[in-house]
N, C-alpha and C positions, 0 to 999 in steps of 0.2 A: 492296489492294496499297498500298504507303506511296507518296508522292510524292516528287520529287525533292527538295523543301525539308527533308523530315521525315528523307532518307536522309543528306544529309551530316552532320549531328551525332550520327546512329548510328555511321559510319565513324570519325569523330571519337573518339566514345568508344572503339571497338574499337580503334583505333591507339593511343590512350593506355593503356589497359589491357593490352593484350599487343602492344607494340613490336616483340619478337623475332619472332614469329610473324608479323607484317605484314611485317617485312624479309624474313625468308625466303620469305615468299609473292611479294612485289615480285622476288626473285633468281630464284625458279624462272619468272617472268614473262618476265623478260630472257631467259634461257636458251634458254626454248621458243622465243621471238619469233627468237633466231638460227637455233635448230636450223631453223624452219619457213623462214626466208629462204632458208638454205642449202639445204634439201631443193627449193624452188622452181627454184633456180637449176639445180641438178644434174637436175632432173627435166624442162629444157626439150627439146623434141623440134626436131630440125632439120627445116626445111620440106621438104616433098617435093612435086612436082607430083601435086597428085590433083583430081578432081572438086571443083567447088564447093560442093555438096550435102553430100559426105561431111565436108569440113572443119568446115561449121557445126556437123553433129553431134557431131564430136568435142571440139569448143569446149565446147559446150554439156554434155558427160559430164566434161570435166576440171572446169569450173566447178562443179559439182554435186559433184564428189568432193571438191574443195579445200574448199567449203564444209562439207562433212560433217565432214572432218578436222579443221577449224577449230572446229567445235561440239563436237567429241570432246575436244581438246586445251583448250576453255574448261571444258566438264565437269569434267575431271580435274583443272585448276587450282583449280577451286572445292572439290571433294574433298581436296586438298591444303591449301588453307587450313583448311577445316575441320579436317583431321586435325591440323593444326600447332596450332590453337586448342585441341582438346582435349588435346592434349599437354602444352601450357604451364598449363592447369587440373588436369592431373593433378600436375605438380610442384608447384603452387602445395597443392592438398590434402597433397601428401606431407610438405612444411614445416609444416604446421599440425598433422599427425599426430607429427611428430617433437618439436616443440614441445611437444604435450600428454603425450608418453611423458616428457621431461624434468623438466615439472612435475611429473607422477604419483609420478617417481622421488624428486624433491626432498621433495614430501609425506609418502612413505614415511619417509625418513628423518629428517624432523622427527618424524613420529609416534613413532619407534623411541626419539628421543632424550628426548621427554616421558614416554614407558615408564619409562625406566631413570632417570630424575629423580624420577618418582613413586614407584618402588620403593623409591630410598635414602631418600626423605621418610618412606615406610611404616616401613621398619625403622627409622629414627631416632625416630619417634614411638613403635613398639613399646618400644624400649630405654629413654625416657623414662617412659612410663607403667609400665615394671617398677620404676623408681627410685622412681617416686611412690609405687605400691602398698608398697613395701619401708617408706619413710618413714612412710606411713600406718600400720602394722603396728607399728612402733615407739612412734610417738606412742600409738597407740591403748592400749600395755600400759603406758605411762606414766600414761595418763590414768586406766585402771583401778584402778592403785593408789591414784592419789591419791585416786578417788572412795571407794574402801575405807576410806580412812583419813578422810576427812571425812564417809562414813555413821558409821563409829564415835564419832566426836567429837559428830555431831548427836545422836544418840539419848541419849548422857551429858547433853546440854545440854537435851535435851528434856523428860528426867525431872524435872532439878530446875526447871524451867520448868512442868512439871504440879503439881508439889507447892505452888509459890508460887502459880498459878492458882487453885488448889482453895481456899486460904483467902482469897485475894481476893476471889473469887466468893462466898464465905458472907459477908464482910463488905458487899460491895456488894447481895445480896441482901437483907440487913437495912434498908440504907438505901433499898433500892428500895419496900420494903412501906411503910415511912413516908413515904416521897415518893407512892405510889398512894393511901393514903388522904387526905392533904392534897388530891391532884389531883381526887378525888372530889367532895371538898367543894366546891371551886372551882367544878368544872364544872357542879355543881347550881345554883351561885349564878349564874352567865354562862348557864344555860338559861333561868332566869326572868327574866332581863331579856332576853333574845335574843327571847322568846314576846311580851313587851311590844312591842319594838321591830318584829316582824314585822306586829302588828296595826296600828301605826300605817301601816308601809310600803304595806300594802293598801289601806288606806283612800286613801293619797296615789296609788296606782297607777290607782284607779278613778277619782279626778279626772282625773288626766292623761291618761287612756284616753279620757274623753270629750271631751277638748280635741283629741286627734289625730283620733278619728273626725271631729269637724266640719272640722279642716285637710284632710283625707284626701277627703272629698266635695268641698271647694272646688278642691283640685289635681286630681281627676279631670275637673272640668268644665273647668278651664283647661287639662289635657292634651289633652282633647277638641278643645277649640277649635285648640290649637298642631298636632295631626295632621290635622285637616281640612285648616288652609292649606299644611302639608308636603306632603300627598297633592299638592294643586293645583300645588305648585313642582315636584315629582316627575313627574307626569305630561308638565310643560310641558318638563323639561329632557328626559327620555325621548323626548318627540318629536324636539326639537333635536340629540341625540345619534343617533338613527336617521337621520336626514337626512346628519348628518357622515359616517356609517358607511357609508352608499349612495355617497356622492360618493369616499369613499377608496377602496372596491371597485372603481368605474368607473375611477378614475385607475389602480388597481394591476392591473386586467385590460388596460387600454391598455398600460401599461408592460412587461406580460409579452409582450404580441403583438409589441412590438416588440422584445424582447428574444430571442424564439422565431425572427424573421426575421433578426436578426445571428447569432444562433448557427448557422441555416443557411449563412448565408452566410460564417461563419469555417470550418464544416466544408468547405464547396465550395472554399475557398482552399487548404486542406491537401491537399484530392483531387487537386486542380489541379497544385499543385506536386511531388506524389510522382508523378503521372501524367507530368508533365515530366522527371522524373529516370528514369523507367522503360525498359527495355530490353526489347524484345520477345524471348523464346525462339525458337529455330526451329523447336520441336516444337509451339507452342503451338496448342490446340484452341478454336475458337469457341464462344462460350457459358460460358467458362470465369469464376469469379469467387470471391472472397475478403472474407470478414468479417476488416477489419483494425482490432485495437485498439493503441493506440500510448500509451505514456506519456510525458510530458514535465514539463521545468522550466518554472519561471517564465520564463525568457527564450526558452523554443522550442525547448531541445535535446532531441533523443530520447535516452529512457533505456532503452526497452525495446520492441520489436514481437511481437506476437502475432497467429498469423492463425487462425482459427476459421470452420468450415462452408466450408472449401476443398476445390476437387479434390484429387485424389492426385498430382498432376502436380509432382514436386518441382523441376524448372527453374520452373516457373511461381511455386511460393511462394516460391523465393530471388530471384527476379529482382523480386517485389513488396518482401521484406525488404530487398533493397538500394538499391532507389527509396527506401523511407521514409528509411533511413540517411543516404541521399545528400542528401534534401530537408532535413536538420538544419542549421541552426534553421528551426523551422517558421515562418510567417507569425504576425505577431500580429494578436490580434484587432481587429476594428473597434470594440470597446467592452469595456472590463476586466471588466465584470460578466459575460460570457459566456465567460470564460476558463474552461478546465479542464483540469488535470492528465491527466485521459484520456479520448482521442478515439477514437471509432468510427465507421468508414464503411465502405461496401461498393465494392470495387476491382472494376471492370468494365472490361477493355480494350476501346478503339475498334476497330470493326472497318476 
């Protein structure tokens, strides 16, 4: 059962959300009080001389009857208040439904207008394509005629060119034969000179190879010495690097543990603010819970609310969604590094 300190904020929220229903309830209470006072005044019984014992018994019976009547009236008043609240919710739901119908009708008109525009554009495009095809056919006929005339002219020029080329080819063949014989003689002379040059180059190569082999052996010894020195430096650097990496991993682990703790605190702050905005449904069963998925902006404004692994109690689900939206903007994180656009937590009402 909720304490008196938590009851007043709940009554204030009810008055703020349903002013008409609360006013109706207060009016009914006033009428019932007036009727009760009138009933009590009219039901007074004149005093009659009776034995003392019987008078005490009658007073006890009347007090019990009046108490029972009072309890019945209070129960009836509570039922009327609940009925008034239910009627108010129905009115609000009907307004939402009418708004949705108007939006759906506007969307239908918009789709019809888009369809009409697309049909007009399609017809216009077909007409342009037809004109384009007619123009292409005309141009193709003109191009075909031009090609036939050009082909006839090309064949005549090709015949003339062929005869001229045959005469030129005959002259070139005679000159080429003379040139070939001269080139063969030149090649033979160059080949003899190249052989002499090759033998001299081979002797020079052997001398250079011997010098290169000597230099190679000296370089191998020098490289081996440098490699041994480099290996010593590498081992020392590797040991130093391992030590730095171990220290870095330790610092990272400590930082991650700190962030995990702050992240849990951050989610707890959000849970507490949502719970402070939550109004308990009248039909709530014990043990109910929901997994709440909230998307928010960088400033904490709620973008969407999604409930998963939740009971089938619609009133319970709706009360959680309203509480999340009412908690917007959500509390800032204790550290910017733990901020997340998507927050998940389990909402379990306190008993």
